[in-house]
N, C-alpha and C positions, 0 to 999 in steps of 0.2 A: 504493500500500500504506500509506503513513503515515497517510492519512485514515481507514483502516479499523481502526487500533489505538486504545487508550485514550489520553486526553490526556496522562497522565503518561509514557507510553511515547514519545509524540511529543516531549515535552520532552527526553527523553534523547537522541533522535535529532538534534534541531535546536539545542539550547542548548549552546554551546561549553563552558561550565563543567561540564556533566554528561556530555559524550561520553566521558570517560575510563572511565566505568563500562562502556561498550560495547566499548572497545578492549582493556581488560585482561581476562584470563581470570577467570572462565568466561564473561564477557559476559552478555547478557540475551536469553532466548528467549521468544517469545510463541506461543500457540496460536490460530490463526485459527478462524473459524466453521466452516470445512469440516474442521477437525481437523489441518490442516497446521501444522507447527512452523516458525517463521521466526526466524532469529537477527538481531537488530536491528543496524544499522550506522549510523555518523554520516552525517548528510545536511545539505546546505546548503538554505536556504529556497527557493532558486531552482532546485534540482535536480528539475525536473519534466519528464516527457517531453512532446514536442510532440504534443498530442492530435490535431490536424488531420492531421499527417503519419502518425501511427499509424493513424488511421481510414482514410486513403487506402490505406495498405499492406494493411490488413485487407480493404478492398473489392476490391483487385486480387487478393488471395489467394483470396477466395471466388468471384470472377467465373468462372462456368462450372464451378465445382468441384462434383462430384456426391457427394463423400465424406460419408457420414453422420458419420464420426468427426470431421471438421473442423467441420461445421455444428453438431454437438452441443456444441462448445466455445463457441458464441455466447452461450448463456444465462448461463453463468458469467462470461463477459466483460462482458455487460451489467450483471449483478449487481455485478460488481467496480467498474464505473464509478460506480454509485450509492453503493457503500460509500466510494469515494474522493471522493465529492461532486463528480463531474464530470458535466456535462449533455451528453447525446447530441444533437448538432445535428439539427434537424428535417429538413434537406436530406439528411443522411446516413441518417436513419431511413427515409425513403422510398426512397432508393437501395438500402439494404440489403434492404428489403422486395421491391423489384423483382428483385434478384439472387436472392433466395431463391425467388421464384415461378418464375423462369426455369429453375431446376433441380429443381422439384418439392418444395421444402422450406418451403412457406408455412406448414405446420403448426408449424414452429419459431417463426415470427413471431407466429402466432396464440397460441401458448403464452406468448410474451413480453408481448403487449399485454393479455393477460388479467390480468396483474399489473403495471400501470403504475408503481406506487410502488416495487416491488422491482426492476423491470427498466429503468426510465427511458425506456421507449418506449410510446407511447399512440396509440390511434385518433384522438385529438384533434389529433395532430401532422399538419401539412400533408401531404396526399397518401399517408399510410400506408394508410388504409382504401381509397383509390382504387386504389393499387398492388396491394393484396391482391385486390380485386374484379377488376381487370384480369387478374391472374394466373389467377384462377378462371375467368373468361370464356374466356381462351385455352386452358386445359385442356379446358373443355367443348366448344369448337369442334373441337379436335384429337381428342376422343373421339366426335365426331359427335353430341353431345347424346344419348347413349344408353349403356347398359351399366352394370356395377357401379361403374366409375370415376366416373360422373356422380352416383351416390348419395353418394359421398365428397365430391365438389365441392359438392353441394347442402347437405349437412350443415355443411360449413365455412362456406359463405356465410350460412346461417341463424345459425350460431354468431356470426359477425362482426356480423350485424344485431342479435342480442340484446345483444351487448356494447356496441354503439353506443348502444342505448337505455339500458342500465345506466349507462354512463359519461357520457352527455350529457343524460339526462332531468332531471337535478337543476337545470338552468338556470344553473349556475355560469357566470360571465362568462368568455368565451374570452380567453386571453392571446395576446400577439403570437406568430405562427407556428402558432397553433391554428385549427381550423376545425370546424364542425358537419357531419360527413361524411354525416349523414342527408339533407342538402340537396344532396349531390353527385349530379348526374344520372347519372354513370357507376356509382356505387354502387347507385342505385335501378334503373338499367337492367339490371344483372346479376341483381339480385333478381327483376326482372320476367321476364326470359327463362327463368330457372330455375323460377319459379312457373308459367309457361305450359307449360313442358316437363312438369312434374308433372301439371298438369291434363290434358294430352293423353295422356300415357303411363301414368298411374297412376289417373286418375279418368274415363276414357272421354270425354275432351274437355270435362268439366264443371268449371267454376270453383267447386269444391265449397266452399272456405273464403272465396271472394271476394277472394283475394289478388291475382289477376291484374288485376281491375278496380281494386282499391285502388292497387296500384303504378302502373298505367297512368295513372290519374287524377292521382296525385301527380306523375308524371313530366311530364305535359303542363303543369303549373302551375309547374314549376321554371324559374328564370332560368338562363341559361348552358347550356341544352341544345343550342344552336346557336352557331356562331361569331358573335361580336358585330359584327365589321366585315366589309367587303368582302374576301372570301378572296383575291382577285387582288392585293390590296395587302400581303398577309402574306408574310413570308420563307418559304423552303422549310422551315426548322426549325419555324416557327410553324404552317405548314400541316400538317406531319407531326404535330405535337402535337394540332391540331384533328382530324385524321383518327383518331388513337388514341382520342380522346374520343367522336367521332361514331359509330364503328363499333358498339360495344356498344349504343348507344341505338337505332340503326337496326335492329339485329338483334332487340332486345327487342320493338320494335313489330311486326316481322314475326311473331314468335312469339305475341304477344298476339292478333294478328288471326287466328290459326289456331283460337282458342277461339271457338266459335259464339256463346255468350252475349255475348261482347265484340264480335265482328265484326258481329253483327246489331243493334247498339244505337247510340245517339247517340254514345257513347264510341268505338265502332268507326269511325264516320264521321270523327270528329275525329282519330283515330289514322291513318286512311288518308290524310287530307289532310296530316298531319304527315310521314308516311312519304314521300309523293311529293316534298315539298320537300327533305327530308333526304337522300333518295337522290341527287338532283341535286348536292347539296353534296358528299356523300361521293365520288361518281364524279369530280367536278371536282377535289377535293383529291387523289385518287389519281393522276389524270393529271398534275397540276401537280408533285407531289412526284417522280413517276417521271421526268418530263421534266427536272427540275432536278438530280436526284441520280443518274440512270441506274441502274446495277446495285449501287450502294452499299446495303447492308442497312439498312433503317429499320423500326422497329417498326410504324408505321402501314401501310406497304405489305405487310409480312408478314401482319398481321392481315387486311387487305383481300383478299389473295390466298388466304388460308386459307378465308375465307368464300365466296369465289367459285370454289372448286374447283381452285385451283392448288397446293394442298398436301394430301396425303393422310395418313391415320393410319398407313399402312404405312411412310411415309417419315419418321415422327415420330422425332425424336431421343430416345434413352433419357433424356437429361438433363431432358426436360420431362415425364416420367412422374411421377405423384404417388407420394409415399411417405407412410406413416402417421405 
């Protein structure tokens, strides 16, 4: 709060010589931007909350929490961090995004990243865009890639894609902890699978706007679309991470090959070759992770099982249903 008030009010709070003004009646009251009136109290320069501890507590509180009331407080909280001149760590930003997607609240994160200067969270931060797209992919899988819910998913994915262009097309140098998510194979894969679904279900199997071919071509030229090293040498945790990344890419290629104009082209031949190799990798990763971790829940295995018919929409948790 001190960082959010005028400098002369901060002086009253922190300078010992002026704190008597606050202690003696009637004291000093200030009105915040949201209209709330706060009575100032003496503070010590080192009286600051442990931000990392506070963020961990917030993450635990929101984990699995479906309440709109609780999640609606996130935006004012993020705005408050900016007012207090506190930077939201990139790792926490991606973790928060994942938790929001798990309970169908990704629209709140999308609202936040739309105003990065006000909210202190951006699509440039490492893994924020990826976690948003992974969340949308999982919702699409659970919806069976059909129905009104998929329209909401597609709109949100397209909105994220437009924001990525708006926020990154300027060519500004990326800072430490930032990334160009337009080059993230997971982000591109989710856009591809949704574009292919639109071509099949809305345009009679025609790649009307050329998006399917465009996304597929770009995906094939991206580095990092496959695990770089021998997967057998990776730890179970690393293999699970690789599985999470590989599944949307594999699924997007399957969807792209359902579009005749893509399937019957040189691009289709390249995609089919890519799919064969990737399928072997995905199946091997799933076997290895399952053998190492047994029945322990892991996101990679959950995603793999959902796509392979081991999870149904009927059994879908309410917490993963989208909200507006």
